[in-house]
Structure formats: structure tokens, C-alpha cells
C-alpha positions, 0 to 999 in steps of 0.5 A, a space after each residue: 872380386 876386387 875392382 880394377 883400378 881404372 886410374 880415375 876419369 880423364 876429366 880430372 886430368 884435364 880439369 887443370 886446362 882452361 877451355 882454349 887451352 883444351 880446344 887446341 890439343 889432339 884429343 878434342 878431335 877424337 875425345 868427348 870428355 862427357 863419356 866417362 872415359 877413364 885413364 885406364 881407357 885413355 891409356 889402352 886407346 893410346 897402347 892400341 894405337 901404337 901396337 897398330 901403328 907397328 902391325 896391323 895383322 895382330 888378333 883382336 883378342 890379343 890386341 885388347 888384352 896387350 893394350 890394357 896390360 900396357 894401360 894397367 902398368 902404366 897406372 902403377 907407374 903412376 902411383 908409384 911416383 
């Protein structure tokens, strides 16, 4: 089975920020970068939040699948830039 492209670690995205810059971001309130969160997980989290902001009445299976489908599409778009 082929390994899913998870976009790498969120750590690599934020590594260019100084600790002072990063401390001011929203992510510091919700995200501990030491937990190994992938970019795919981070994108899915953002997609899930957006989906739920529009409707909380969505079956959980659909919510998770749709969130990761959006995350996968975002990773593909990043690779094509």
C-alpha cells in the first residue's frame, strides 16, 4: 500500500518564524508543535472547522472524510505551485 502524502511536519512550516513571532499566532493557543501534527492533519483541522461553522448537523463519518479530502487537495495544490 502506498504511503499517503501528509505534506510533512507542521514544524517545518513554522521553522522560519522566531519564537516571538510564533507566540503571537493563533496556533499557539491550540497547537503543540511537538505532537507531530502533519500538514495534512493541520489542513484537515482547518477544513473541519470551516465545515462545522456552516453546519453542525453533518454525520461524523462524512465530516472526517470531507475534511481529509480537502486537505489532500490542498497538498496537491501546494505541490503544483
